KELUMZA-411143 format. One line per 8 residues: number of its first residue (from 1); their letters; for each residue x, y, z of C-alpha. Coordinates in nm, 2 decimals, decimal comma. Last residue first. Layout:
BEGIN
NUM> A> X/Y/Z; ...;
This chain:
BEGIN
179> VPLDASEL> 13,09/-25,61/-0,25; 13,09/-25,99/-0,40; 13,28/-26,01/-0,76; 13,05/-26,05/-1,05; 13,31/-25,89/-1,26; 13,12/-25,53/-1,32; 12,95/-25,58/-0,94; 13,34/-25,54/-0,82;
171> GRQLAAHI> 13,40/-25,24/-1,02; 13,09/-25,08/-0,90; 13,16/-25,17/-0,56; 13,53/-24,98/-0,62; 13,33/-24,62/-0,71; 13,14/-24,70/-0,44; 13,38/-24,72/-0,19; 13,58/-24,39/-0,37;
163> ARSSHFSE> 13,29/-24,20/-0,25; 13,24/-24,33/0,11; 13,70/-24,28/0,18; 13,57/-23,89/0,05; 13,29/-23,85/0,22; 13,45/-23,99/0,55; 13,80/-23,88/0,53; 13,78/-23,70/0,90;
155> SGGRLIVA> 13,63/-23,98/1,04; 13,91/-24,23/0,99; 13,87/-24,54/0,77; 13,79/-24,87/0,83; 13,79/-25,12/0,55; 13,68/-25,48/0,58; 13,89/-25,64/0,33; 13,79/-26,01/0,13;
147> NGAKLCLA> 14,07/-26,15/-0,05; 14,20/-26,26/-0,33; 14,55/-26,12/-0,38; 14,45/-25,88/-0,65; 14,09/-25,79/-0,41; 14,36/-25,75/-0,09; 14,53/-25,51/-0,31; 14,24/-25,30/-0,45;
139> GADATVNP> 14,10/-25,30/-0,18; 14,39/-25,14/0,05; 14,50/-24,90/-0,25; 14,09/-24,78/-0,29; 14,05/-24,72/0,10; 14,38/-24,60/0,06; 14,33/-24,32/-0,13; 14,09/-24,17/0,21;
131> RSEYIVGV> 14,43/-24,10/0,39; 14,32/-23,92/0,71; 14,30/-24,23/0,92; 14,37/-24,64/0,88; 14,21/-24,93/0,98; 14,29/-25,24/0,76; 14,15/-25,57/0,83; 14,15/-25,89/0,60;
123> VGLPTRVR> 13,96/-26,15/0,53; 14,04/-26,49/0,39; 14,46/-26,53/0,34; 14,45/-26,55/-0,01; 14,70/-26,86/-0,16; 15,09/-26,82/-0,26; 15,27/-27,14/-0,33; 15,51/-27,31/-0,09;
115> QINLGSPQ> 15,64/-27,61/-0,29; 15,73/-27,96/-0,21; 15,77/-28,30/-0,41; 15,80/-28,60/-0,19; 16,07/-28,81/-0,38; 16,18/-28,96/0,01; 16,53/-28,70/0,01; 16,24/-28,43/-0,05;
107> NWETMVEG> 16,20/-28,27/-0,30; 16,23/-27,86/-0,30; 15,97/-27,59/-0,45; 15,99/-27,18/-0,42; 15,76/-26,88/-0,43; 15,55/-27,08/-0,68; 15,24/-26,81/-0,80; 14,88/-26,96/-0,75;
99> VPDSQAAI> 14,78/-26,59/-0,66; 15,02/-26,30/-0,69; 14,85/-26,16/-1,01; 15,04/-25,98/-1,19; 15,04/-25,57/-1,15; 14,85/-25,40/-1,39; 14,55/-25,35/-1,15; 14,76/-25,18/-0,90;
91> SRLARIRD> 14,90/-24,94/-1,10; 14,60/-24,87/-1,23; 14,43/-24,78/-0,85; 14,72/-24,51/-0,85; 14,48/-24,24/-0,98; 14,31/-24,11/-0,69; 14,66/-23,96/-0,55; 14,76/-23,83/-0,89;
83> QDLSLRDM> 14,39/-23,66/-0,93; 14,38/-23,47/-0,61; 14,30/-23,58/-0,26; 14,41/-23,41/0,08; 14,36/-23,61/0,38; 14,74/-23,69/0,44; 14,81/-23,34/0,37; 14,58/-23,23/0,65;
75> MADSLGKE> 14,69/-23,42/0,90; 15,07/-23,31/0,80; 14,96/-22,95/0,82; 14,78/-23,04/1,19; 14,42/-23,11/1,21; 14,24/-22,82/1,35; 13,88/-23,01/1,39; 13,75/-22,70/1,16;
67> RAYAMDKE> 14,01/-22,78/0,90; 13,98/-23,14/0,96; 13,58/-23,03/0,87; 13,68/-22,84/0,56; 13,90/-23,10/0,42; 13,65/-23,35/0,47; 13,36/-23,13/0,24; 13,65/-23,09/0,04;
59> NASLITDC> 13,73/-23,44/-0,03; 13,36/-23,55/-0,10; 13,38/-23,29/-0,38; 13,71/-23,46/-0,54; 13,55/-23,78/-0,50; 13,22/-23,66/-0,74; 13,48/-23,47/-0,97; 13,68/-23,81/-1,03;
51> DDWIAQAA> 13,39/-24,00/-1,09; 13,48/-24,15/-1,41; 13,84/-24,19/-1,25; 13,71/-24,40/-0,97; 13,49/-24,58/-1,19; 13,75/-24,61/-1,46; 14,00/-24,79/-1,16; 13,72/-24,97/-1,07;
43> NELATQKQ> 13,66/-25,12/-1,41; 14,05/-25,22/-1,43; 14,01/-25,39/-1,10; 13,71/-25,59/-1,15; 13,80/-25,73/-1,49; 14,13/-25,74/-1,37; 13,97/-25,99/-1,07; 13,77/-26,16/-1,29;
35> EASAFGLT> 14,07/-26,27/-1,51; 14,29/-26,38/-1,24; 14,01/-26,61/-1,17; 13,82/-26,56/-0,84; 13,85/-26,90/-0,61; 13,94/-26,66/-0,33; 13,78/-26,41/-0,39; 13,40/-26,65/-0,36;
27> ASASKARK> 13,50/-26,77/-0,05; 13,64/-26,41/0,09; 13,32/-26,31/0,03; 13,11/-26,56/0,25; 13,38/-26,42/0,53; 13,33/-26,02/0,44; 12,97/-26,07/0,50; 13,05/-26,30/0,82;
19> GIDAMLAP> 13,21/-26,02/0,97; 13,06/-25,70/0,86; 12,72/-25,87/1,00; 12,92/-25,96/1,36; 13,04/-25,58/1,36; 12,66/-25,46/1,30; 12,58/-25,73/1,54; 12,85/-25,58/1,84;
11> INDTQTMD> 12,78/-25,23/1,67; 12,39/-25,17/1,76; 12,35/-24,84/1,74; 12,49/-24,83/1,47; 12,24/-25,07/1,26; 12,04/-24,72/1,15; 12,35/-24,65/0,95; 12,30/-24,93/0,70;
3> LTM> 12,63/-25,04/0,53; 12,70/-25,04/0,23; 12,88/-25,37/0,09;
């Protein structure tokens, strides 16, 4: 979902809208097929790779902003993107779908069979700073598990995270999943 930046003057209304949209999306994502989620992840990974130059250019803007702010070397390293850091989405796409997996199972003396089965949580909120690659990683992991996610990256990674987010949205749209 893309935010209308004119709404930022009313943060409570903006957050309520984001929450409402995420909850609505979670109803669809929780029942999305493994194939549909796989398609979205593979297409998002390809979109990120196709946009690599755009993402790295956006990251340069973030790095310049971070240098102006005087971020430490460790923070600068976390903020920095390269091809390896933005390629990780493919490894998440390659993982098996956890939804519906039986974790454990037992029978009661009454004959009742009980199973502990992996199910989506619904909406997950992730707050992070200086690691724009978390935008792709957290978004992909939540999608793989059938969850909607609200991502809140730090201001120093705004441009990089926004470029990555746009590629993730294209992956979701390609699989007819909510953005």
